[in-house]
TIKOL-501167 format. One line per 4 residues: number of its first residue (from 1); their letters; for each residue x, y, z of C-alpha. Coordinates in steps of 0.1 Angstrom, whole numbers, plus 5000, padded with zeros to 4 digits. Example, Ala and Ser with C-alpha at 12.3 -4.5 7.8 and 13.67 -1.06 7.14 Angstrom:
REM residues 2
1	as	5123 4955 5078 | 5137 4989 5071
***
This chain:
REM residues 248
1	mrii	5134 4976 4951 | 5119 5004 4972 | 5114 4998 5008 | 5081 5013 5020
5	paid	5072 5010 5057 | 5035 5012 5066 | 5018 5033 5092 | 4981 5024 5098
9	iidg	4960 5049 5117 | 4931 5043 5140 | 4921 5071 5164 | 4952 5090 5155
13	kcvr	4974 5061 5168 | 4998 5038 5149 | 4982 5003 5149 | 4984 4970 5130
17	lskg	4956 4946 5123 | 4957 4908 5114 | 4940 4900 5081 | 4923 4933 5081
21	dynt	4902 4925 5112 | 4896 4956 5133 | 4891 4934 5163 | 4927 4923 5163
25	kkiy	4939 4960 5166 | 4972 4963 5184 | 4985 4998 5192 | 5023 5002 5186
29	nenp	5027 5039 5191 | 5004 5067 5202 | 5023 5091 5180 | 5027 5083 5142
33	ieva	5048 5113 5137 | 5075 5098 5160 | 5074 5066 5140 | 5077 5084 5106
37	kqfe	5107 5104 5119 | 5124 5072 5131 | 5119 5057 5096 | 5134 5088 5080
41	aygi	5164 5087 5104 | 5173 5053 5090 | 5174 5065 5054 | 5140 5054 5045
45	qylh	5124 5076 5019 | 5089 5063 5014 | 5058 5057 5035 | 5026 5039 5030
49	lvdl	5001 5057 5052 | 4966 5040 5057 | 4937 5058 5072 | 4918 5028 5087
53	dgak	4892 5051 5102 | 4887 5064 5067 | 4884 5030 5051 | 4856 5022 5077
57	skhi	4838 5054 5074 | 4842 5057 5035 | 4857 5091 5034 | 4891 5107 5045
61	vnyk	4895 5110 5082 | 4931 5113 5094 | 4944 5139 5070 | 4958 5161 5097
65	ilee	4983 5133 5105 | 4992 5130 5068 | 4997 5168 5069 | 5019 5167 5100
69	iask	5041 5137 5086 | 5044 5155 5052 | 5054 5188 5068 | 5078 5174 5094
73	tslk	5096 5148 5073 | 5108 5145 5037 | 5092 5110 5033 | 5073 5105 5000
77	idfg	5039 5094 5012 | 5014 5073 4994 | 4980 5076 5012 | 4951 5053 5012
81	gglk	4919 5044 5031 | 4884 5057 5024 | 4892 5079 4994 | 4858 5079 4976
85	sned	4854 5113 4961 | 4871 5140 4942 | 4869 5161 4974 | 4887 5133 4994
89	lria	4915 5132 4968 | 4919 5170 4968 | 4923 5169 5006 | 4948 5140 5004
93	fesg	4970 5158 4979 | 4967 5192 4995 | 4977 5176 5028 | 5009 5163 5013
97	aqqi	5004 5129 4998 | 5026 5123 4967 | 5005 5094 4957 | 4971 5080 4966
101	tggs	4960 5044 4966 | 4925 5035 4955 | 4911 5001 4963 | 4873 4998 4969
105	iavk	4867 5028 4946 | 4884 5011 4917 | 4858 4982 4921 | 4827 5002 4930
109	nksl	4831 5033 4908 | 4853 5024 4879 | 4845 5056 4859 | 4856 5079 4888
113	fsnw	4888 5059 4895 | 4895 5059 4857 | 4890 5097 4857 | 4915 5101 4885
117	iqey	4941 5082 4864 | 4934 5106 4835 | 4934 5138 4856 | 4963 5131 4879
121	gsek	4984 5108 4859 | 4997 5073 4865 | 5025 5085 4887 | 5001 5098 4913
125	iilg	4974 5071 4913 | 4981 5036 4927 | 4957 5007 4922 | 4951 4988 4954
129	adan	4944 4953 4944 | 4939 4934 4977 | 4928 4898 4972 | 4913 4869 4991
133	deki	4918 4837 4970 | 4925 4858 4940 | 4891 4877 4943 | 4893 4914 4950
137	avsg	4882 4925 4985 | 4867 4959 4993 | 4856 4982 5021 | 4887 4978 5043
141	wqed	4885 4941 5033 | 4852 4937 5051 | 4836 4922 5019 | 4847 4903 4989
145	seen	4838 4913 4953 | 4832 4893 4923 | 4863 4907 4906 | 4891 4884 4897
149	lipf	4925 4897 4906 | 4944 4894 4874 | 4917 4906 4849 | 4910 4934 4874
153	iqqy	4948 4946 4871 | 4948 4941 4834 | 4916 4961 4829 | 4933 4992 4847
157	qekg	4966 4985 4828 | 4947 4992 4797 | 4937 5026 4813 | 4973 5035 4820
161	iqyv	4978 5024 4856 | 5015 5018 4864 | 5017 5012 4902 | 4998 4983 4918
165	ictd	4998 4974 4954 | 4988 4937 4959 | 4980 4924 4994 | 4971 4888 4999
169	iskd	4948 4893 5028 | 4952 4858 5041 | 4989 4867 5048 | 4985 4902 5061
173	gmle	4998 4908 5096 | 5003 4870 5100 | 5042 4872 5097 | 5041 4839 5077
177	gpsf	5059 4852 5046 | 5046 4870 5015 | 5027 4854 4985 | 5057 4847 4962
181	elyk	5036 4825 4939 | 5008 4851 4935 | 5033 4879 4927 | 5050 4857 4902
185	kilt	5017 4850 4886 | 5008 4887 4884 | 5041 4897 4870 | 5040 4870 4844
189	etvt	5003 4874 4834 | 5002 4911 4832 | 5030 4914 4806 | 5009 4895 4780
193	ssgv	4991 4924 4764 | 5012 4942 4738 | 5015 4980 4740 | 5007 4980 4776
197	ekik	5033 4993 4801 | 5047 4967 4825 | 5032 4973 4859 | 5053 4984 4889
201	lias	5041 4958 4914 | 5044 4966 4951 | 5043 4936 4974 | 5024 4939 5006
205	ggis	5013 4916 5034 | 5031 4888 5053 | 5066 4901 5051 | 5082 4883 5082
209	sfge	5120 4883 5077 | 5148 4903 5060 | 5157 4873 5037 | 5124 4877 5019
213	lpkl	5133 4912 5005 | 5160 4901 4980 | 5137 4873 4968 | 5109 4898 4960
217	aemg	5134 4921 4943 | 5147 4893 4922 | 5112 4884 4911 | 5107 4919 4898
221	cegt	5087 4936 4925 | 5092 4974 4923 | 5086 4979 4960 | 5076 4962 4991
225	iigk	5055 4974 5020 | 5066 4963 5055 | 5044 4967 5086 | 5042 4943 5114
229	aiye	5077 4928 5108 | 5092 4962 5117 | 5069 4968 5147 | 5076 4933 5161
233	nris	5113 4937 5155 | 5115 4908 5130 | 5133 4932 5107 | 5154 4960 5121
237	lkql	5155 4995 5107 | 5193 4990 5107 | 5189 4961 5083 | 5166 4982 5060
241	esyi	5192 5010 5061 | 5219 4987 5049 | 5197 4972 5023 | 5189 5007 5009
245	lesh	5225 5018 5009 | 5236 4986 4992 | 5210 4988 4964 | 5219 5024 4955
***
């Protein structure tokens, strides 16, 4: 299972929110590049970079930080937050993103998101399926949609999506443990349709201790995104380094 630390950006700083609420913003580092380099120093190869300013303003904002992290580290970056147009996508990939995550756009403009899957391929485009009570949430989680989580994933599975990041919003930033039941349900229910490739599910939200990682791996999660647990020293980079070495 891939270990994917998260860096969330507001005003160029590395922050974390609780349950996606911008009023709960806590700044952990003024310099995201330093944080990314530290991850790399501990053998981490992947990074989930979220442009929270972009999510709010509905277009890419912090691409300079993406560019800097991509040029100064060898981390494979998946980038999300406010990607709403072909131009946003072009900027993200040109700035060094290896993959992009589309959440709101996959709800609000299905034809455009489907075109991205066709144009860039399913290795490059990740479906962001963030849910509140199994309903998809959009616009930096500021609003709920009418979409039900599992049919929403299945619909894009039919269109070739492979990677799915699922965050249970009620857990995010709360350090109370991830949604094991929800992930089990997704993994079980999305393998039902024949001829459709099994999804690569990336667990996100609520990771609070190192012991949860083997459990997620055992369930079949392809990756897990870890944010606040690292910044609050619940999980050390040393532990992650050992885990990565052992699983290779």
